[in-house]
N, C-alpha and C positions, 0 to 999 in steps of 0.2 A: 504494500500500500504506500501511499504518498504522504509526506508531511504537510503538503499544501492543504489549506482549509477553505471551503466555500461557506458562505453564510446566507441564510434566507433574507430577502429584501422586504422592507415594508412596502405597502401599496404605493406610497408616494415615491419611494426610490425606484420601484418598478416602472412607474409612469415616466420617470425621467430617463429611462433607457431608450426611448424613442429616438432622440437625436443621435445616439451613439450606435444604433444598430448597423449602420453602414460600415463601421470600423470592425465589427464582428462578422467578417465576410465568409468564414468557413462554416458551412452547415454540416453538422454531424448527423443530426436527425432532420428529416424533411419537415419543414415548418408549415404543416397543414393548417394549424389554427393558432400557432404561437403568438403572432402579432395581435390577433383578436383578443387573446387572453391578457396580453399586456395592456390593451385598451380597457379591458374589464377591470384590471387592477387599478388603473387610473380613475375609473368611475367610482370604484369602491373608496378610493382615497378622498373623493369629493363628497362622500356621504350618500351616494346614490346606489348603495348596495342592496336596496330593496327592489331593484328592477327585476322583472321576471327572467328566469333562465340565466342568471348571472352565475358562471361556473365557479366552483371552489378551485383555487389555484395555489401553486407553490412557485415562487420565482426566487432562485438562488444565483449567486454570482461569486466569482473569484475576482477580487479587486486588485488593481495595479495603480496605486496612488488614487487619483480622482477618476481614472478610467477603469475599464473592465477587461480582464484577460479572457473571460468566458462567462456565459450565462446559460441557465437551464430553466425551462418552463414545464411544469407538470400540472395536469388537471385531474381532478377526481372523476372517476367514472360512476355510472348509476349505482346507487347504494353505498358508495364510499368505501367499499372493500378493496377496490383496485384503483391504482393511479397509473397514468400513462405519461411518459415523457414525449411531449409534442414538439419541442424545439430545444436544440442544444447548439449554441453558436460559440465559435472560438475566434480570438484575434489572430492566432497563428494557423498555419496550414495543418500542423500536427502538434498536439500538446496533450500527451497521455496523462500527465499529472493533473491538469485542469479537468479533463474528462472524468477521471476517477473521483476527484474531489466534488465535482458538481453532482454526479450521480449519487454519491454517498450522502451529500447534503439533502438532495431531494428525497431519498429513501428515509432518512431520519425524520424529516419534517412530515412526510406522508404517514409514517408509522405513528407519529405523535398525534396526528389527526384521525387515527383509527384505521388507516390503510393496512392491508395484509399482503398486497402484491404490487410490484412495480414492473412496468413493461415498456418496451420501445420497439420501433421498427427501423431497421438500419439497412441501407443499400448493400446488396451482396458485393463482397470484395472491398468493403470500406477499410481504409487504413486505420480507422479508429476501433475496429472490431476487437482487437486484443485488449485495448483499454477498457472497453465495456465489459469484457469477460473478467478482467482483473477487479472490476467494480462489483462483481457478483452476479451479473446477468448471464443466463445460460440460454443459448439459442435452441428452440424446440420446433420451429416451423419455417419453411421457405415459401414465399408467395411469389407467383408469377403475374406480371402486369401486361395487359393487352389493350391496345388502342382500338376503338371501334371503327367500323367502316364509315365512309362519308354519308351513308344514308341513315345513320343513327339518329334517333329522335323523331323520325317521320312516320313510323308505323303505328299500328293499333295494338293495344294490349289484348291478348287472347281472351275469349269470352269466359273460359273456365277459371281465369285468374282474377282475383278480386283483392281490394285493399285489406290488409291484415286487420282482423277484428280482435277485440280483447279476449274472446273465447278461444282464439287460435294460439295464444302465447304458449300455453302448456304443450300444445301439439308441435310447435316449432322447436321447443326444447327437446322433445322426444325425437323429432327428425334430426336434430343436431347429434343426438346419441347414436342414431342409425348411420349417419353419413360421415362422421368424423372418427378417426382412429382413437383408440383409448389413450395412447401416449400423448396425443394432442389435448384431449379432453382433460386428462389428469393435470396437465400443465396450466391450462387456461380457464377451464370451467367445470370443475367436478360437481358443482351444485347449481341449482336454478338461479340463485343470487349471483353467482359468478358469471353465469350466462348473460344476465342483465348488463353486467359491466362490459362483456365482450361485444354485445350489440351496440352499446353506447360508443365503444371505440371505433366502430365502423362508420359513425357519423351518417346514419341513414335518415334522410328526410322523408322517404316514402318506403313502405314495406308492403309486399304483396305475397299472397299464398294461394295455392291450389290444392284441393283435396282429392284423394283417390282412396277408395275402399274405406271411407269415413275416417281418414286420418290425413294430416298435412303431409303432402308428398313433395311439394315444391315451395321454397321460400326465396324471395328476391328482395334485396335491400338496395335502394338507390339513394346515393348521396350527391352532394354538389360536385364531387370530383371522382367518386369511386362507386362501383357496383359490386355486390356480393351475391352469391348463389349457393343454396343448399338443395340437393335433390336426393330422393330416396334411392339408394343403390339398387333396390329390387325393381325399380320402375323402368329401367332401360333407356334407350336413346330418346324415346318420346318425351320423357320428362325433361331431359337436357335441352331438347329443341324448344320446349315450352318456356323454359327459363331464359334461354337466349332470345326468344321472341320478345319477352317482357323487357329484358335489358335493352334491346334495340329500340323498343318503343319509348322508353323513358330516359335513357342515358344520353346526355348531350354529346356533341362531337368531340368536345375537349375532355370528356370523362375517361375513366380507366376501368376495365373489368379486372378484378382481382381473383385469381384462381389459386387455391392452395395446392401444394405439391402432391397431396394424396389423391387428387382428382384429375388424372391425366385425360380421362375421357371427356370431361368438360372442356379442357383446353383444346382438345382435338376438334370438338364440335364448334367451339368459338372460332378457330382458325378457318374451318370450312365455311363459316358464315361471313368471313371477311375481316375478322379481328387480326391485328398485327402485334407480334411480341415486342414489348418495350424493354424488358429487363426483369430483374428479380430483386427481392429484398428479404431480409431475415427478421423474424420476430423473436425477441428474447424477453425473458422474464426473471424475476427474482422474488422469492418469498420474504416478507418483512416480519421482523419480530413484533409480537404484540406488546405494546407498552401499557402496562397496568400501573396506575398510581398506587403507592404504598398506603395501606389502610392505617388510619390513626389507631394508636393503642387505646384500649378502653379498660379502665380499672375493673377488676373482678374481685369480689370478696373472697376471703379464704374459705368460707364455708361452701362456696359454689365449687371449689376444687376437690372437695372430699366426696368420694362415692357414697351414695345413700344406700 
């Protein structure tokens, strides 16, 4: 480990990072929502923290005088059991000590707020992979990214597919258990509460489902930038085609289809429909220690200690 230390920033300090972001030019983690979260921290500093959907965040930094050597932004996922590193920026092209210090600081602060797991998504082959491993994050999944064809967003959603209803949520979790290998489920979502956090990390603005034999057989999540798919392995190619049709109808031309490594059949179906491989990234996670406050000592009379 490193002797370097990162410290959590107050909302006001986090808000002042905006003018310095251009100096932190090396992105370790893709900043899908990092800048928005810094804005949220600034809003909280002004007393507007009662706005709806304001996320719980951790912003930590390694300072270098009045400037910053690196910053990290983490957000709490649904339920607060898991936290995700959504932005990690460095001043230098490679700074392992700063990466380790920032991840450790984010983990400590997330655990203090009740988090049990910390995760991140890192581009495959990243020069910072060894530093994240030394910080305790273990890779458990590889995700393949695909760009949609030019006609994306112009089709119609298949008639059997409908927006996800509240009654479908348990069925989607059961579909997740059928579609995802145990080694992945054990790392990211062994319980339904953990699955809520996984769904939140997908940033889905829209969710769709299709039923077959009275159970959810297809789930599609569409976000601003990414689309996700789960299909019942026993359903065959028809369910994969149904899922791709839904993605093509709702995903914009600048979006990305994310296919996990354990579903090569979905990747093949997507490429046959015109999707183009963009690259891969790795998903890593780390279990956090539960921080329990010490109970205050309570005086007990001597008579209560004597067996009756």
